[in-house]
N, CA, C, O and the ligand as a Tripos MOL2 file, in Angstrom:
@<TRIPOS>MOLECULE
protein
  309   307    78     0     0
PROTEIN
NO_CHARGES

@<TRIPOS>ATOM
      1 N         148.2830   38.2070  204.4360 N.3       1 MET1
      2 CA        147.2640   39.1370  204.2560 C.3       1 MET1
      3 C         147.7740   40.0480  205.4110 C.2       1 MET1
      4 O         148.2380   39.6070  206.4620 O.2       1 MET1
      5 N         147.6290   41.4620  205.0810 N.am      2 SER2
      6 CA        148.3150   42.3780  206.1380 C.3       2 SER2
      7 C         147.3490   42.8030  207.1650 C.2       2 SER2
      8 O         146.1370   42.7590  206.9520 O.2       2 SER2
      9 N         147.8490   43.2100  208.2620 N.am      3 TRP3
     10 CA        146.7030   43.3750  209.4110 C.3       3 TRP3
     11 C         145.7940   44.4470  209.1550 C.2       3 TRP3
     12 O         144.7890   44.5530  209.8580 O.2       3 TRP3
     13 N         146.0390   45.3000  208.1800 N.am      4 TYR4
     14 CA        145.2390   46.3680  207.6400 C.3       4 TYR4
     15 C         143.9680   45.7570  207.2520 C.2       4 TYR4
     16 O         142.9280   46.2300  207.7090 O.2       4 TYR4
     17 N         143.9430   44.8170  206.5060 N.am      5 GLU5
     18 CA        142.7540   44.2130  205.7740 C.3       5 GLU5
     19 C         141.8000   43.7100  206.7350 C.2       5 GLU5
     20 O         140.6210   43.5820  206.4060 O.2       5 GLU5
     21 N         142.2150   43.4040  207.9280 N.am      6 ASN6
     22 CA        141.3480   42.9750  208.9130 C.3       6 ASN6
     23 C         140.8900   43.9880  209.8180 C.2       6 ASN6
     24 O         139.9910   43.6960  210.6060 O.2       6 ASN6
     25 N         141.3990   45.1700  209.8120 N.am      7 GLU7
     26 CA        141.2930   46.4350  210.7240 C.3       7 GLU7
     27 C         140.3140   47.5230  210.1200 C.2       7 GLU7
     28 O         139.7550   48.3320  210.8610 O.2       7 GLU7
     29 N         140.1070   47.5150  208.6160 N.am      8 THR8
     30 CA        139.4400   48.5920  208.2280 C.3       8 THR8
     31 C         137.8210   48.3860  208.4350 C.2       8 THR8
     32 O         137.2840   47.2940  208.2450 O.2       8 THR8
     33 N         137.1690   49.4630  208.8110 N.am      9 TYR9
     34 CA        135.6930   49.2960  209.3720 C.3       9 TYR9
     35 C         134.8690   49.7140  208.0480 C.2       9 TYR9
     36 O         133.6480   49.8120  208.1680 O.2       9 TYR9
     37 N         135.4330   49.9520  206.8560 N.am     10 LEU10
     38 CA        134.6950   50.0160  205.5260 C.3      10 LEU10
     39 C         134.3430   48.6710  205.0150 C.2      10 LEU10
     40 O         135.0990   47.7050  205.1200 O.2      10 LEU10
     41 N         133.1020   48.6340  204.4230 N.am     11 ASP11
     42 CA        132.7610   47.5620  203.7340 C.3      11 ASP11
     43 C         133.5570   47.2840  202.2610 C.2      11 ASP11
     44 O         133.8710   46.1820  201.8120 O.2      11 ASP11
     45 N         133.7760   48.5290  201.6820 N.am     12 GLU12
     46 CA        134.5340   48.3850  200.4920 C.3      12 GLU12
     47 C         135.4420   49.5790  200.6430 C.2      12 GLU12
     48 O         135.3090   50.4690  201.4820 O.2      12 GLU12
     49 N         136.5500   49.4680  199.5580 N.am     13 ARG13
     50 CA        137.4910   50.7890  199.7450 C.3      13 ARG13
     51 C         136.9610   51.8800  198.8760 C.2      13 ARG13
     52 O         136.3880   51.8190  197.7880 O.2      13 ARG13
     53 N         137.2910   52.8880  199.6210 N.am     14 PRO14
     54 CA        136.8330   54.2500  198.9590 C.3      14 PRO14
     55 C         137.3790   54.4800  197.5070 C.2      14 PRO14
     56 O         138.4840   54.1160  197.1060 O.2      14 PRO14
     57 N         136.4000   55.1580  196.7710 N.am     15 LYS15
     58 CA        136.8780   55.3630  195.3030 C.3      15 LYS15
     59 C         137.6700   56.8980  195.3200 C.2      15 LYS15
     60 O         137.3220   57.8650  195.9970 O.2      15 LYS15
     61 N         138.6780   56.8360  194.4990 N.am     16 CYS16
     62 CA        139.1690   58.1150  194.1470 C.3      16 CYS16
     63 C         138.1910   58.9620  193.5420 C.2      16 CYS16
     64 O         137.5850   58.5170  192.5670 O.2      16 CYS16
     65 N         137.8960   60.3050  194.0330 N.am     17 PRO17
     66 CA        137.1550   61.2610  193.2420 C.3      17 PRO17
     67 C         137.6660   61.7170  192.1020 C.2      17 PRO17
     68 O         136.9640   62.2400  191.2370 O.2      17 PRO17
     69 N         139.0340   61.5450  191.9930 N.am     18 LYS18
     70 CA        139.5550   61.9510  190.7620 C.3      18 LYS18
     71 C         139.6210   61.0840  189.2640 C.2      18 LYS18
     72 O         139.3500   61.3970  188.1040 O.2      18 LYS18
     73 N         140.1240   59.8360  189.9180 N.am     19 CYS19
     74 CA        140.2360   58.7460  188.7370 C.3      19 CYS19
     75 C         138.9630   57.6130  188.9020 C.2      19 CYS19
     76 O         138.6130   56.9250  187.9430 O.2      19 CYS19
     77 N         138.4700   57.5370  189.9310 N.am     20 GLY20
     78 CA        137.6540   56.4080  190.3180 C.3      20 GLY20
     79 C         138.1030   55.0970  190.6310 C.2      20 GLY20
     80 O         137.2650   54.2090  190.7910 O.2      20 GLY20
     81 N         139.2970   54.8660  190.7370 N.am     21 LYS21
     82 CA        140.0010   53.6400  191.2300 C.3      21 LYS21
     83 C         139.8660   53.6480  192.7570 C.2      21 LYS21
     84 O         139.8880   54.6520  193.4700 O.2      21 LYS21
     85 N         139.7240   52.3780  193.1490 N.am     22 ALA22
     86 CA        139.8020   52.0590  194.5610 C.3      22 ALA22
     87 C         141.0530   52.4280  195.2120 C.2      22 ALA22
     88 O         142.1130   52.1880  194.6350 O.2      22 ALA22
     89 N         141.0360   52.9500  196.2810 N.am     23 MET23
     90 CA        142.2840   53.6090  197.0000 C.3      23 MET23
     91 C         142.7740   52.4210  197.6420 C.2      23 MET23
     92 O         142.1650   51.3520  197.6870 O.2      23 MET23
     93 N         144.1380   52.7080  198.2390 N.am     24 GLU24
     94 CA        144.9750   51.7420  199.1410 C.3      24 GLU24
     95 C         144.8800   52.2610  200.4540 C.2      24 GLU24
     96 O         144.9120   53.4690  200.6870 O.2      24 GLU24
     97 N         144.7650   51.4020  201.2990 N.am     25 LEU25
     98 CA        144.9660   51.7560  202.7150 C.3      25 LEU25
     99 C         146.2820   52.0230  203.0450 C.2      25 LEU25
    100 O         147.1640   51.2280  202.7200 O.2      25 LEU25
    101 N         146.5710   53.2210  203.7560 N.am     26 ASP26
    102 CA        147.9480   53.6450  203.8360 C.3      26 ASP26
    103 C         148.3990   53.4860  205.2570 C.2      26 ASP26
    104 O         149.5140   52.9990  205.4450 O.2      26 ASP26
    105 N         147.6160   53.8640  206.3370 N.am     27 ASP27
    106 CA        147.9350   53.9970  207.6290 C.3      27 ASP27
    107 C         146.5760   53.9210  208.3560 C.2      27 ASP27
    108 O         145.5260   54.1880  207.7710 O.2      27 ASP27
    109 N         146.6390   53.4900  209.8580 N.am     28 ILE28
    110 CA        145.6120   53.5110  210.5570 C.3      28 ILE28
    111 C         146.2190   54.0190  211.8790 C.2      28 ILE28
    112 O         147.1630   53.4290  212.4050 O.2      28 ILE28
    113 N         145.6350   55.1750  212.4310 N.am     29 ASP29
    114 CA        145.9400   55.4690  213.9080 C.3      29 ASP29
    115 C         144.7520   54.6280  214.7150 C.2      29 ASP29
    116 O         143.5510   54.8940  214.7000 O.2      29 ASP29
    117 N         145.2920   53.7350  215.2960 N.am     30 TYR30
    118 CA        144.5390   52.9660  216.1790 C.3      30 TYR30
    119 C         144.4740   53.3990  217.5790 C.2      30 TYR30
    120 O         145.5420   53.3870  218.1910 O.2      30 TYR30
    121 N         143.2200   53.8520  218.3170 N.am     31 ASN31
    122 CA        143.2320   54.2520  219.5970 C.3      31 ASN31
    123 C         142.8910   53.1060  220.3630 C.2      31 ASN31
    124 O         143.7230   52.5970  221.1130 O.2      31 ASN31
    125 N         141.4970   52.5590  220.2150 N.am     32 PHE32
    126 CA        141.2390   51.0650  220.7920 C.3      32 PHE32
    127 C         140.1710   50.6620  220.0640 C.2      32 PHE32
    128 O         139.7620   51.4000  219.1680 O.2      32 PHE32
    129 N         139.5190   49.3760  220.3390 N.am     33 LYS33
    130 CA        138.5770   48.8460  219.4390 C.3      33 LYS33
    131 C         137.5740   49.5020  219.2670 C.2      33 LYS33
    132 O         136.8350   49.6740  220.2370 O.2      33 LYS33
    133 N         137.2350   50.0650  218.0080 N.am     34 GLY34
    134 CA        135.9710   50.6560  217.5150 C.3      34 GLY34
    135 C         136.3080   52.2430  217.5720 C.2      34 GLY34
    136 O         135.3910   53.0600  217.4820 O.2      34 GLY34
    137 N         137.6440   52.6420  217.7240 N.am     35 ASN35
    138 CA        138.0240   54.1190  217.8140 C.3      35 ASN35
    139 C         139.2350   53.9570  216.8230 C.2      35 ASN35
    140 O         140.2250   53.3450  217.2240 O.2      35 ASN35
    141 N         139.2090   54.4680  215.5640 N.am     36 GLN36
    142 CA        140.7230   54.6120  214.7550 C.3      36 GLN36
    143 C         140.2770   55.6940  213.9360 C.2      36 GLN36
    144 O         139.1260   56.1070  213.7970 O.2      36 GLN36
    145 N         141.3480   56.1040  213.4050 N.am     37 ASP37
    146 CA        141.5770   56.9110  211.9690 C.3      37 ASP37
    147 C         142.2250   56.0950  210.9690 C.2      37 ASP37
    148 O         143.2750   55.4950  211.2000 O.2      37 ASP37
    149 N         141.5690   56.0580  209.7680 N.am     38 GLU38
    150 CA        142.0350   55.4120  208.5610 C.3      38 GLU38
    151 C         142.4270   56.4290  207.5760 C.2      38 GLU38
    152 O         141.6980   57.3760  207.2780 O.2      38 GLU38
    153 N         143.6670   56.2050  207.0430 N.am     39 TYR39
    154 CA        144.3280   56.9250  206.0450 C.3      39 TYR39
    155 C         144.3730   56.1610  204.7360 C.2      39 TYR39
    156 O         144.9740   55.0870  204.7020 O.2      39 TYR39
    157 N         143.6840   56.7200  203.4940 N.am     40 TRP40
    158 CA        143.6070   55.8210  202.4260 C.3      40 TRP40
    159 C         144.2600   56.8730  201.3590 C.2      40 TRP40
    160 O         144.0870   58.0890  201.4490 O.2      40 TRP40
    161 N         145.0400   56.2370  200.3250 N.am     41 ILE41
    162 CA        145.4450   56.9960  199.3470 C.3      41 ILE41
    163 C         145.3520   56.4230  197.9310 C.2      41 ILE41
    164 O         145.3720   55.2100  197.7240 O.2      41 ILE41
    165 N         145.2400   57.4170  196.8860 N.am     42 CYS42
    166 CA        145.4970   56.8740  195.5030 C.3      42 CYS42
    167 C         146.8690   56.8160  195.0790 C.2      42 CYS42
    168 O         147.7590   57.1090  195.8770 O.2      42 CYS42
    169 N         147.1240   56.4700  193.9130 N.am     43 ASP43
    170 CA        148.4390   56.2950  193.2150 C.3      43 ASP43
    171 C         149.1240   57.7460  193.2790 C.2      43 ASP43
    172 O         148.6080   58.7820  193.6980 O.2      43 ASP43
    173 N         150.1210   57.6040  192.8790 N.am     44 ASP44
    174 CA        151.1510   58.7850  192.8980 C.3      44 ASP44
    175 C         150.5910   60.1020  191.9380 C.2      44 ASP44
    176 O         150.7060   61.3030  192.1810 O.2      44 ASP44
    177 N         150.0790   59.5720  191.0050 N.am     45 LYS45
    178 CA        149.7240   60.5220  189.7620 C.3      45 LYS45
    179 C         148.5520   61.4130  190.4100 C.2      45 LYS45
    180 O         148.5060   62.6350  190.2650 O.2      45 LYS45
    181 N         147.6880   60.7300  191.0810 N.am     46 CYS46
    182 CA        146.4080   61.5770  191.5760 C.3      46 CYS46
    183 C         146.8390   62.4140  192.9710 C.2      46 CYS46
    184 O         146.4230   63.5570  193.1550 O.2      46 CYS46
    185 N         147.6840   61.7540  193.9020 N.am     47 CYS47
    186 CA        147.9220   62.4950  195.1490 C.3      47 CYS47
    187 C         146.7040   62.7510  195.9150 C.2      47 CYS47
    188 O         146.6130   63.6540  196.7460 O.2      47 CYS47
    189 N         145.7900   61.9470  195.6190 N.am     48 MET48
    190 CA        144.4010   62.0810  196.3610 C.3      48 MET48
    191 C         144.5210   61.1400  197.7220 C.2      48 MET48
    192 O         145.0550   60.0310  197.7330 O.2      48 MET48
    193 N         143.9350   61.7820  198.8420 N.am     49 SER49
    194 CA        143.9530   61.0980  199.9840 C.3      49 SER49
    195 C         142.5570   60.9300  200.5150 C.2      49 SER49
    196 O         141.6790   61.6390  200.0230 O.2      49 SER49
    197 N         142.2590   60.0940  201.4390 N.am     50 ALA50
    198 CA        140.9060   60.0640  201.9360 C.3      50 ALA50
    199 C         141.2130   59.6140  203.7100 C.2      50 ALA50
    200 O         142.0840   58.8430  204.1140 O.2      50 ALA50
    201 N         140.3490   60.2580  204.4090 N.am     51 PHE51
    202 CA        140.2810   60.1190  205.7620 C.3      51 PHE51
    203 C         139.1040   59.6950  206.3340 C.2      51 PHE51
    204 O         138.0470   60.2970  206.1440 O.2      51 PHE51
    205 N         139.2050   58.5950  207.0990 N.am     52 VAL52
    206 CA        137.9310   57.9710  207.5460 C.3      52 VAL52
    207 C         137.9570   58.0570  209.2020 C.2      52 VAL52
    208 O         138.9200   57.6070  209.8230 O.2      52 VAL52
    209 N         136.9700   58.5910  209.7830 N.am     53 LYS53
    210 CA        136.8820   58.5640  211.1070 C.3      53 LYS53
    211 C         136.2150   57.2920  211.7270 C.2      53 LYS53
    212 O         135.1140   56.9830  211.2730 O.2      53 LYS53
    213 N         136.6870   56.6270  212.5800 N.am     54 VAL54
    214 CA        135.7200   55.4730  213.0160 C.3      54 VAL54
    215 C         135.5100   55.6140  214.5740 C.2      54 VAL54
    216 O         136.4680   55.6360  215.3470 O.2      54 VAL54
    217 N         134.1110   55.7150  215.0130 N.am     55 ARG55
    218 CA        133.8980   56.1270  216.3360 C.3      55 ARG55
    219 C         132.6940   54.9750  216.7480 C.2      55 ARG55
    220 O         131.7160   54.7250  216.0440 O.2      55 ARG55
    221 N         132.9930   54.3760  217.9920 N.am     56 TYR56
    222 CA        131.9900   53.2940  218.2020 C.3      56 TYR56
    223 C         131.7940   52.3120  217.5130 C.2      56 TYR56
    224 O         130.6750   51.8010  217.4820 O.2      56 TYR56
    225 N         132.8030   51.8290  216.8180 N.am     57 GLY57
    226 CA        132.8400   50.8150  215.7160 C.3      57 GLY57
    227 C         132.1790   51.1290  214.3780 C.2      57 GLY57
    228 O         131.9800   50.2400  213.5510 O.2      57 GLY57
    229 N         131.8500   52.3650  214.1790 N.am     58 LYS58
    230 CA        131.1240   52.9240  212.7220 C.3      58 LYS58
    231 C         132.0660   53.6610  212.0740 C.2      58 LYS58
    232 O         132.8030   54.3950  212.7320 O.2      58 LYS58
    233 N         132.1570   53.5940  210.9850 N.am     59 PRO59
    234 CA        132.8470   54.7890  209.8230 C.3      59 PRO59
    235 C         131.7900   56.1300  210.0300 C.2      59 PRO59
    236 O         130.5990   55.9010  209.8190 O.2      59 PRO59
    237 N         132.0410   57.0040  210.2850 N.am     60 LEU60
    238 CA        131.1610   58.1830  210.4360 C.3      60 LEU60
    239 C         131.2190   58.9720  208.8510 C.2      60 LEU60
    240 O         130.2430   59.6010  208.4400 O.2      60 LEU60
    241 N         132.2700   58.8630  208.1880 N.am     61 GLY61
    242 CA        132.2450   59.4090  206.8690 C.3      61 GLY61
    243 C         133.7340   59.4950  206.2240 C.2      61 GLY61
    244 O         134.7230   59.2050  206.8970 O.2      61 GLY61
    245 N         133.8170   59.8970  204.9260 N.am     62 ILE62
    246 CA        134.9840   59.9670  204.3210 C.3      62 ILE62
    247 C         135.3170   61.3060  203.7410 C.2      62 ILE62
    248 O         134.6330   61.8930  202.9030 O.2      62 ILE62
    249 N         136.3930   61.7130  204.2490 N.am     63 SER63
    250 CA        136.9720   63.0410  203.7240 C.3      63 SER63
    251 C         137.9440   62.9710  202.6280 C.2      63 SER63
    252 O         138.9970   62.3720  202.8450 O.2      63 SER63
    253 N         137.7560   63.4480  201.5970 N.am     64 TYR64
    254 CA        138.5820   63.2770  200.5080 C.3      64 TYR64
    255 C         139.5360   64.5290  200.2930 C.2      64 TYR64
    256 O         138.9860   65.5920  200.0040 O.2      64 TYR64
    257 N         140.7540   64.4980  200.3950 N.am     65 THR65
    258 CA        141.5630   65.6380  200.1850 C.3      65 THR65
    259 C         142.6380   65.7370  198.7030 C.2      65 THR65
    260 O         143.1000   64.7390  198.1500 O.2      65 THR65
    261 N         142.8160   66.7790  198.3780 N.am     66 ASP66
    262 CA        143.9320   66.6750  197.2920 C.3      66 ASP66
    263 C         145.2830   66.9220  197.7730 C.2      66 ASP66
    264 O         145.5240   67.1850  198.9510 O.2      66 ASP66
    265 N         146.1750   66.8350  196.8460 N.am     67 GLU67
    266 CA        147.5980   66.9450  197.2570 C.3      67 GLU67
    267 C         147.9140   68.3100  198.0520 C.2      67 GLU67
    268 O         148.9150   68.3630  198.7660 O.2      67 GLU67
    269 N         147.2210   69.1950  197.9450 N.am     68 ASP68
    270 CA        147.3870   70.3760  198.9020 C.3      68 ASP68
    271 C         146.7660   70.5120  200.1130 C.2      68 ASP68
    272 O         146.8650   71.5220  200.8090 O.2      68 ASP68
    273 N         145.9380   69.2470  200.4830 N.am     69 GLY69
    274 CA        145.1440   69.0930  201.7200 C.3      69 GLY69
    275 C         143.9970   69.8260  201.7160 C.2      69 GLY69
    276 O         143.4830   70.2060  202.7680 O.2      69 GLY69
    277 N         143.5090   70.0820  200.5660 N.am     70 ASN70
    278 CA        142.0500   70.9890  200.5260 C.3      70 ASN70
    279 C         141.0160   69.8210  200.3370 C.2      70 ASN70
    280 O         141.1350   68.9540  199.4700 O.2      70 ASN70
    281 N         140.1240   69.8850  201.1260 N.am     71 GLN71
    282 CA        138.7810   68.7860  201.0870 C.3      71 GLN71
    283 C         138.1590   69.0630  199.8400 C.2      71 GLN71
    284 O         137.6600   70.1690  199.6370 O.2      71 GLN71
    285 N         138.1380   67.9180  198.7570 N.am     72 VAL72
    286 CA        137.3690   68.0730  197.7050 C.3      72 VAL72
    287 C         136.0720   67.4530  197.8130 C.2      72 VAL72
    288 O         135.2320   67.7430  196.9610 O.2      72 VAL72
    289 N         135.7760   66.6160  198.7600 N.am     73 LYS73
    290 CA        134.5100   65.6960  198.9110 C.3      73 LYS73
    291 C         134.3340   65.3450  200.2970 C.2      73 LYS73
    292 O         135.2900   65.1950  201.0580 O.2      73 LYS73
    293 N         133.1300   65.2110  200.6390 N.am     74 TRP74
    294 CA        132.8160   64.5690  201.8950 C.3      74 TRP74
    295 C         131.5080   63.6890  201.6910 C.2      74 TRP74
    296 O         130.4250   64.0740  201.2500 O.2      74 TRP74
    297 N         131.8920   62.3280  202.1480 N.am     75 GLU75
    298 CA        130.8910   61.2310  201.9490 C.3      75 GLU75
    299 C         130.3690   61.0110  203.4250 C.2      75 GLU75
    300 O         131.1690   60.6600  204.2930 O.2      75 GLU75
    301 N         129.1490   61.1960  203.6920 N.am     76 ARG76
    302 CA        128.5940   60.6950  204.8990 C.3      76 ARG76
    303 C         128.4350   59.1710  204.7810 C.2      76 ARG76
    304 O         128.3260   58.7250  203.6390 O.2      76 ARG76
    305 N         128.4110   58.3940  205.7240 N.am     77 LEU77
    306 CA        128.3870   56.9410  205.7060 C.3      77 LEU77
    307 C         127.1770   56.6390  206.6430 C.2      77 LEU77
    308 O         126.8480   55.4750  206.8710 O.2      77 LEU77
    309 ZN        142.9820   58.7710  191.7090 Zn       78 ZN78
@<TRIPOS>BOND
     1     1     2 1
     2     2     3 1
     3     3     4 2
     4     3     5 am
     5     5     6 1
     6     6     7 1
     7     7     8 2
     8     7     9 am
     9     9    10 1
    10    10    11 1
    11    11    12 2
    12    11    13 am
    13    13    14 1
    14    14    15 1
    15    15    16 2
    16    15    17 am
    17    17    18 1
    18    18    19 1
    19    19    20 2
    20    19    21 am
    21    21    22 1
    22    22    23 1
    23    23    24 2
    24    23    25 am
    25    25    26 1
    26    26    27 1
    27    27    28 2
    28    27    29 am
    29    29    30 1
    30    30    31 1
    31    31    32 2
    32    31    33 am
    33    33    34 1
    34    34    35 1
    35    35    36 2
    36    35    37 am
    37    37    38 1
    38    38    39 1
    39    39    40 2
    40    39    41 am
    41    41    42 1
    42    42    43 1
    43    43    44 2
    44    43    45 am
    45    45    46 1
    46    46    47 1
    47    47    48 2
    48    47    49 am
    49    49    50 1
    50    50    51 1
    51    51    52 2
    52    51    53 am
    53    53    54 1
    54    54    55 1
    55    55    56 2
    56    55    57 am
    57    57    58 1
    58    58    59 1
    59    59    60 2
    60    59    61 am
    61    61    62 1
    62    62    63 1
    63    63    64 2
    64    63    65 am
    65    65    66 1
    66    66    67 1
    67    67    68 2
    68    67    69 am
    69    69    70 1
    70    70    71 1
    71    71    72 2
    72    71    73 am
    73    73    74 1
    74    74    75 1
    75    75    76 2
    76    75    77 am
    77    77    78 1
    78    78    79 1
    79    79    80 2
    80    79    81 am
    81    81    82 1
    82    82    83 1
    83    83    84 2
    84    83    85 am
    85    85    86 1
    86    86    87 1
    87    87    88 2
    88    87    89 am
    89    89    90 1
    90    90    91 1
    91    91    92 2
    92    91    93 am
    93    93    94 1
    94    94    95 1
    95    95    96 2
    96    95    97 am
    97    97    98 1
    98    98    99 1
    99    99   100 2
   100    99   101 am
   101   101   102 1
   102   102   103 1
   103   103   104 2
   104   103   105 am
   105   105   106 1
   106   106   107 1
   107   107   108 2
   108   107   109 am
   109   109   110 1
   110   110   111 1
   111   111   112 2
   112   111   113 am
   113   113   114 1
   114   114   115 1
   115   115   116 2
   116   115   117 am
   117   117   118 1
   118   118   119 1
   119   119   120 2
   120   119   121 am
   121   121   122 1
   122   122   123 1
   123   123   124 2
   124   123   125 am
   125   125   126 1
   126   126   127 1
   127   127   128 2
   128   127   129 am
   129   129   130 1
   130   130   131 1
   131   131   132 2
   132   131   133 am
   133   133   134 1
   134   134   135 1
   135   135   136 2
   136   135   137 am
   137   137   138 1
   138   138   139 1
   139   139   140 2
   140   139   141 am
   141   141   142 1
   142   142   143 1
   143   143   144 2
   144   143   145 am
   145   145   146 1
   146   146   147 1
   147   147   148 2
   148   147   149 am
   149   149   150 1
   150   150   151 1
   151   151   152 2
   152   151   153 am
   153   153   154 1
   154   154   155 1
   155   155   156 2
   156   155   157 am
   157   157   158 1
   158   158   159 1
   159   159   160 2
   160   159   161 am
   161   161   162 1
   162   162   163 1
   163   163   164 2
   164   163   165 am
   165   165   166 1
   166   166   167 1
   167   167   168 2
   168   167   169 am
   169   169   170 1
   170   170   171 1
   171   171   172 2
   172   171   173 am
   173   173   174 1
   174   174   175 1
   175   175   176 2
   176   175   177 am
   177   177   178 1
   178   178   179 1
   179   179   180 2
   180   179   181 am
   181   181   182 1
   182   182   183 1
   183   183   184 2
   184   183   185 am
   185   185   186 1
   186   186   187 1
   187   187   188 2
   188   187   189 am
   189   189   190 1
   190   190   191 1
   191   191   192 2
   192   191   193 am
   193   193   194 1
   194   194   195 1
   195   195   196 2
   196   195   197 am
   197   197   198 1
   198   198   199 1
   199   199   200 2
   200   199   201 am
   201   201   202 1
   202   202   203 1
   203   203   204 2
   204   203   205 am
   205   205   206 1
   206   206   207 1
   207   207   208 2
   208   207   209 am
   209   209   210 1
   210   210   211 1
   211   211   212 2
   212   211   213 am
   213   213   214 1
   214   214   215 1
   215   215   216 2
   216   215   217 am
   217   217   218 1
   218   218   219 1
   219   219   220 2
   220   219   221 am
   221   221   222 1
   222   222   223 1
   223   223   224 2
   224   223   225 am
   225   225   226 1
   226   226   227 1
   227   227   228 2
   228   227   229 am
   229   229   230 1
   230   230   231 1
   231   231   232 2
   232   231   233 am
   233   233   234 1
   234   234   235 1
   235   235   236 2
   236   235   237 am
   237   237   238 1
   238   238   239 1
   239   239   240 2
   240   239   241 am
   241   241   242 1
   242   242   243 1
   243   243   244 2
   244   243   245 am
   245   245   246 1
   246   246   247 1
   247   247   248 2
   248   247   249 am
   249   249   250 1
   250   250   251 1
   251   251   252 2
   252   251   253 am
   253   253   254 1
   254   254   255 1
   255   255   256 2
   256   255   257 am
   257   257   258 1
   258   258   259 1
   259   259   260 2
   260   259   261 am
   261   261   262 1
   262   262   263 1
   263   263   264 2
   264   263   265 am
   265   265   266 1
   266   266   267 1
   267   267   268 2
   268   267   269 am
   269   269   270 1
   270   270   271 1
   271   271   272 2
   272   271   273 am
   273   273   274 1
   274   274   275 1
   275   275   276 2
   276   275   277 am
   277   277   278 1
   278   278   279 1
   279   279   280 2
   280   279   281 am
   281   281   282 1
   282   282   283 1
   283   283   284 2
   284   283   285 am
   285   285   286 1
   286   286   287 1
   287   287   288 2
   288   287   289 am
   289   289   290 1
   290   290   291 1
   291   291   292 2
   292   291   293 am
   293   293   294 1
   294   294   295 1
   295   295   296 2
   296   295   297 am
   297   297   298 1
   298   298   299 1
   299   299   300 2
   300   299   301 am
   301   301   302 1
   302   302   303 1
   303   303   304 2
   304   303   305 am
   305   305   306 1
   306   306   307 1
   307   307   308 2
@<TRIPOS>SUBSTRUCTURE
     1 MET1         2 RESIDUE 1 A MET
     2 SER2         6 RESIDUE 1 A SER
     3 TRP3        10 RESIDUE 1 A TRP
     4 TYR4        14 RESIDUE 1 A TYR
     5 GLU5        18 RESIDUE 1 A GLU
     6 ASN6        22 RESIDUE 1 A ASN
     7 GLU7        26 RESIDUE 1 A GLU
     8 THR8        30 RESIDUE 1 A THR
     9 TYR9        34 RESIDUE 1 A TYR
    10 LEU10       38 RESIDUE 1 A LEU
    11 ASP11       42 RESIDUE 1 A ASP
    12 GLU12       46 RESIDUE 1 A GLU
    13 ARG13       50 RESIDUE 1 A ARG
    14 PRO14       54 RESIDUE 1 A PRO
    15 LYS15       58 RESIDUE 1 A LYS
    16 CYS16       62 RESIDUE 1 A CYS
    17 PRO17       66 RESIDUE 1 A PRO
    18 LYS18       70 RESIDUE 1 A LYS
    19 CYS19       74 RESIDUE 1 A CYS
    20 GLY20       78 RESIDUE 1 A GLY
    21 LYS21       82 RESIDUE 1 A LYS
    22 ALA22       86 RESIDUE 1 A ALA
    23 MET23       90 RESIDUE 1 A MET
    24 GLU24       94 RESIDUE 1 A GLU
    25 LEU25       98 RESIDUE 1 A LEU
    26 ASP26      102 RESIDUE 1 A ASP
    27 ASP27      106 RESIDUE 1 A ASP
    28 ILE28      110 RESIDUE 1 A ILE
    29 ASP29      114 RESIDUE 1 A ASP
    30 TYR30      118 RESIDUE 1 A TYR
    31 ASN31      122 RESIDUE 1 A ASN
    32 PHE32      126 RESIDUE 1 A PHE
    33 LYS33      130 RESIDUE 1 A LYS
    34 GLY34      134 RESIDUE 1 A GLY
    35 ASN35      138 RESIDUE 1 A ASN
    36 GLN36      142 RESIDUE 1 A GLN
    37 ASP37      146 RESIDUE 1 A ASP
    38 GLU38      150 RESIDUE 1 A GLU
    39 TYR39      154 RESIDUE 1 A TYR
    40 TRP40      158 RESIDUE 1 A TRP
    41 ILE41      162 RESIDUE 1 A ILE
    42 CYS42      166 RESIDUE 1 A CYS
    43 ASP43      170 RESIDUE 1 A ASP
    44 ASP44      174 RESIDUE 1 A ASP
    45 LYS45      178 RESIDUE 1 A LYS
    46 CYS46      182 RESIDUE 1 A CYS
    47 CYS47      186 RESIDUE 1 A CYS
    48 MET48      190 RESIDUE 1 A MET
    49 SER49      194 RESIDUE 1 A SER
    50 ALA50      198 RESIDUE 1 A ALA
    51 PHE51      202 RESIDUE 1 A PHE
    52 VAL52      206 RESIDUE 1 A VAL
    53 LYS53      210 RESIDUE 1 A LYS
    54 VAL54      214 RESIDUE 1 A VAL
    55 ARG55      218 RESIDUE 1 A ARG
    56 TYR56      222 RESIDUE 1 A TYR
    57 GLY57      226 RESIDUE 1 A GLY
    58 LYS58      230 RESIDUE 1 A LYS
    59 PRO59      234 RESIDUE 1 A PRO
    60 LEU60      238 RESIDUE 1 A LEU
    61 GLY61      242 RESIDUE 1 A GLY
    62 ILE62      246 RESIDUE 1 A ILE
    63 SER63      250 RESIDUE 1 A SER
    64 TYR64      254 RESIDUE 1 A TYR
    65 THR65      258 RESIDUE 1 A THR
    66 ASP66      262 RESIDUE 1 A ASP
    67 GLU67      266 RESIDUE 1 A GLU
    68 ASP68      270 RESIDUE 1 A ASP
    69 GLY69      274 RESIDUE 1 A GLY
    70 ASN70      278 RESIDUE 1 A ASN
    71 GLN71      282 RESIDUE 1 A GLN
    72 VAL72      286 RESIDUE 1 A VAL
    73 LYS73      290 RESIDUE 1 A LYS
    74 TRP74      294 RESIDUE 1 A TRP
    75 GLU75      298 RESIDUE 1 A GLU
    76 ARG76      302 RESIDUE 1 A ARG
    77 LEU77      306 RESIDUE 1 A LEU
    78 ZN78       309 GROUP 0 **** ****
């Protein structure tokens, strides 16, 4: 098991707004416990990414962006 799987604050993986598949955790910018930024990605064809801001141990929302970096969806949690 990778350390990512223990470290995400989401209950379930974000779904790609383009193809509907569960996204993969790509990276975490860890600041301290309860404070981190999570980066999720879809597969290469979609080029969609999702950004999750975690503060005080809670994910605030998910920002989905396309390959050009434009936000296509914002999901409040
Ligand atoms: Zn996708």
